[in-house]
C-alpha positions as CSV (number, residue, x, y, z in Angstrom):
1,M,0.0,0.0,0.0
2,R,1.1,3.6,-0.4
3,R,-0.2,7.0,0.6
4,Q,0.9,10.1,-1.1
5,H,0.2,13.6,0.3
6,S,2.8,15.9,-1.3
7,S,1.7,18.8,1.0
8,L,2.0,16.8,4.2
9,P,5.0,15.0,5.9
10,A,5.5,11.3,5.3
11,T,5.0,10.4,9.0
12,P,1.7,8.4,9.2
13,S,-1.1,9.8,11.3
14,R,-3.1,7.9,13.8
15,T,-5.8,7.6,11.2
16,D,-3.4,6.2,8.7
17,I,-2.3,3.6,11.2
18,K,-5.9,2.6,12.1
19,T,-6.9,2.5,8.4
20,T,-3.9,0.3,7.6
21,K,-4.9,-2.2,10.3
22,V,-8.5,-2.3,9.0
23,I,-7.3,-2.9,5.4
24,I,-4.9,-5.6,6.6
25,D,-7.7,-7.4,8.5
26,A,-10.0,-7.1,5.4
27,A,-7.3,-8.4,3.1
28,E,-6.8,-11.5,5.2
29,A,-10.3,-12.6,4.4
30,F,-9.2,-12.8,0.7
31,D,-5.8,-14.4,1.5
32,I,-4.1,-11.1,0.5
33,I,-1.0,-10.2,2.4
34,V,-0.1,-6.6,2.9
35,H,3.7,-6.5,3.1
36,D,4.2,-2.8,3.7
37,H,2.6,0.6,3.9
38,V,4.7,3.4,2.3
39,S,3.8,7.0,3.1
40,I,5.2,9.7,0.7
41,G,5.2,13.3,1.7
42,W,7.0,16.6,1.1
43,D,9.8,15.5,3.4
44,G,10.5,12.1,1.8
45,R,9.0,8.7,2.4
46,Q,8.5,6.4,5.4
47,T,7.8,2.7,5.5
48,A,5.8,0.9,8.1
49,R,8.4,-1.9,8.1
50,G,11.1,0.5,9.3
């Protein structure tokens, strides 16, 4: 997954984190694995994996 907000920093918000968890849970029902969530912002990028 990725999120791009060129006017915001790449650091994920609490809403981004909650939404990611909801999507991961929903994807599991279809045997889809979410490997990472990359946020792209004006200050670069950040990955949920570290």
